[in-house]
C-alpha positions as CSV (number, residue, x, y, z in Angstrom):
1,M,-105.5,173.6,59.6
2,L,-104.8,177.5,58.6
3,E,-102.5,178.3,55.8
4,A,-100.3,181.1,57.1
5,E,-97.6,183.1,55.4
6,Y,-95.0,185.5,57.0
7,I,-94.7,188.8,55.2
8,R,-92.1,191.4,55.9
9,N,-93.0,195.0,55.0
10,C,-90.7,198.0,55.9
11,N,-90.5,197.9,59.7
12,C,-93.3,195.3,60.4
13,N,-93.8,191.6,60.3
14,Y,-96.9,190.1,59.4
15,Q,-98.8,186.7,59.4
16,R,-101.1,186.5,56.6
17,I,-104.2,184.5,56.6
18,G,-106.0,184.0,53.4
19,L,-109.9,183.7,53.4
20,K,-111.6,181.2,51.4
21,E,-114.3,183.7,50.2
22,K,-114.7,187.4,50.3
23,P,-116.1,188.4,53.8
24,E,-118.8,190.9,54.4
25,D,-116.4,193.4,55.8
26,R,-119.2,195.5,57.4
27,R,-120.2,192.7,59.8
28,Y,-119.6,193.4,63.6
29,Q,-116.4,191.3,64.2
30,Y,-114.6,192.6,61.1
31,C,-115.5,196.1,62.0
32,I,-114.5,195.9,65.6
33,L,-111.2,193.8,64.8
34,N,-110.3,196.2,62.2
35,R,-110.9,199.2,64.5
36,G,-108.0,197.7,66.7
37,G,-107.2,198.6,70.3
38,I,-108.4,195.2,71.7
39,R,-106.0,194.1,74.4
40,C,-104.5,190.5,73.9
41,L,-105.5,190.3,70.1
42,L,-103.0,190.7,67.5
43,P,-103.6,194.0,65.6
44,C,-105.5,193.0,62.4
45,S,-106.4,194.4,59.1
46,L,-108.4,193.0,56.2
47,R,-106.7,193.7,52.7
48,Y,-107.6,192.6,49.4
49,I,-104.8,191.5,46.8
50,D,-105.8,190.5,43.2
51,N,-109.4,189.9,44.2
52,K,-108.6,187.8,47.3
53,A,-109.2,188.6,50.7
54,Y,-106.3,188.3,53.6
55,L,-106.2,188.9,57.2
56,Y,-102.7,190.7,58.0
57,Y,-101.7,190.1,61.7
58,D,-99.0,192.5,63.0
59,I,-96.6,190.2,64.9
60,S,-93.7,192.7,65.0
61,S,-91.7,192.4,68.3
62,T,-93.4,189.0,69.0
63,Q,-92.5,185.3,68.7
64,N,-94.8,182.5,68.4
65,L,-94.9,179.6,70.9
66,L,-92.9,177.3,68.6
67,Q,-90.0,179.9,68.5
68,V,-90.1,180.7,72.1
69,F,-90.1,176.9,73.2
70,G,-87.4,175.7,70.5
71,E,-85.4,173.9,73.1
72,K,-86.8,175.2,76.3
73,K,-89.3,173.7,78.7
74,I,-92.6,175.1,80.1
75,S,-92.3,176.1,83.5
76,R,-94.9,176.5,86.3
77,E,-94.2,180.2,86.4
78,W,-94.8,180.5,82.5
79,M,-98.0,178.5,82.8
80,K,-99.3,180.9,85.6
81,D,-98.6,183.9,83.0
82,F,-100.2,182.0,80.1
83,L,-103.4,181.2,82.1
84,W,-103.5,184.9,83.4
85,G,-103.2,185.9,79.5
86,I,-106.2,183.7,78.7
87,R,-108.1,185.3,81.5
88,Q,-107.4,188.8,80.2
89,L,-108.3,187.6,76.7
90,R,-111.7,186.4,77.8
91,E,-112.5,189.7,79.6
92,E,-111.6,191.6,76.5
93,L,-113.8,189.2,74.3
94,D,-116.8,189.8,76.7
95,R,-115.9,193.6,76.7
96,F,-116.2,193.6,72.9
97,L,-118.9,191.0,72.4
98,L,-116.6,188.8,70.6
99,E,-116.8,184.9,70.6
100,E,-114.1,182.8,72.1
101,A,-114.7,180.0,69.3
102,N,-113.0,182.3,66.8
103,V,-109.6,182.5,68.8
104,I,-106.9,180.0,67.0
105,W,-105.1,178.1,69.8
106,N,-102.4,176.6,67.6
107,P,-98.9,177.3,69.1
108,Q,-97.8,178.7,65.9
109,H,-100.6,181.3,66.0
110,L,-100.0,182.3,69.6
111,F,-97.5,185.0,70.0
112,L,-95.7,186.5,73.0
113,D,-93.8,189.8,73.6
114,L,-90.7,188.6,75.2
115,E,-89.8,192.2,76.6
116,K,-93.4,192.6,78.1
117,N,-94.1,189.1,78.7
118,D,-97.6,189.9,77.1
119,F,-99.5,187.2,75.0
120,F,-101.3,187.9,71.8
121,F,-103.9,185.6,70.2
122,L,-105.0,185.5,66.8
123,Y,-108.6,186.1,66.2
124,I,-110.7,185.0,62.8
125,P,-114.0,186.6,62.6
126,Y,-116.7,184.1,62.0
127,Y,-114.3,181.1,61.8
128,E,-115.8,177.7,61.4
129,G,-112.5,175.4,61.2
130,E,-110.5,173.7,63.8
131,N,-109.3,176.1,66.5
132,G,-106.1,174.4,67.3
133,W,-106.9,173.5,71.1
134,K,-105.8,169.9,70.7
135,E,-102.4,171.0,68.9
136,L,-101.8,173.4,72.0
137,M,-102.5,170.5,74.4
138,D,-100.0,168.3,72.4
139,F,-97.4,171.1,72.5
140,F,-97.9,171.6,76.3
141,V,-97.5,167.8,76.9
142,E,-94.3,167.7,74.8
143,K,-92.7,170.9,76.0
144,V,-93.6,170.5,80.0
145,S,-90.7,170.4,82.3
146,Y,-91.1,166.9,83.8
147,E,-89.3,167.8,87.0
148,D,-92.4,169.8,88.1
149,E,-94.8,166.9,89.0
150,E,-97.8,169.1,89.9
151,L,-97.5,171.0,86.6
152,V,-97.2,167.7,84.8
153,E,-100.3,166.5,86.4
154,F,-102.2,169.5,85.5
155,L,-101.3,169.6,82.0
156,Y,-101.9,165.8,81.6
157,S,-105.4,166.3,83.2
158,M,-106.0,169.1,80.7
159,Y,-104.9,167.0,77.8
160,E,-107.0,164.1,78.8
161,K,-110.2,166.3,79.1
162,T,-109.4,167.6,75.6
163,R,-109.1,164.3,74.1
164,S,-112.4,162.9,75.6
165,L,-114.2,165.6,74.2
166,G,-113.3,164.4,70.7
């Protein structure tokens, strides 16, 4: 599991992820992510503090899914919007030749701009750890509106497929 810290700086809020080792910051994924302007990905910068490397993700004006769904339930309309956001993300990843395996799916690392209803995903270049997909499926099963039987069946089907993959 990723260790994330929340940093407030002037008018910006950041989620900071510490890297285990100093990255080769001239490698493609770091360069393209640092350049910015990739729709659906949180703006990110690589910073060094006391000889340690950190990725700073700008989360200003967004909330993570845990915050959004504190007491609320997931509706069919919201799920359609989320799946559309994933489609847009995949198009952007393809466009910039970035690997989907480096997207972190854990609900605490998925962000939503409530005003624009835009989703933002956290991308860690050359990431080799758990991507949080199982945690996302657990979250969906816990937060789904059980009044919508078709949505419940859809999410449970996704959940079962995820669990059967290991």
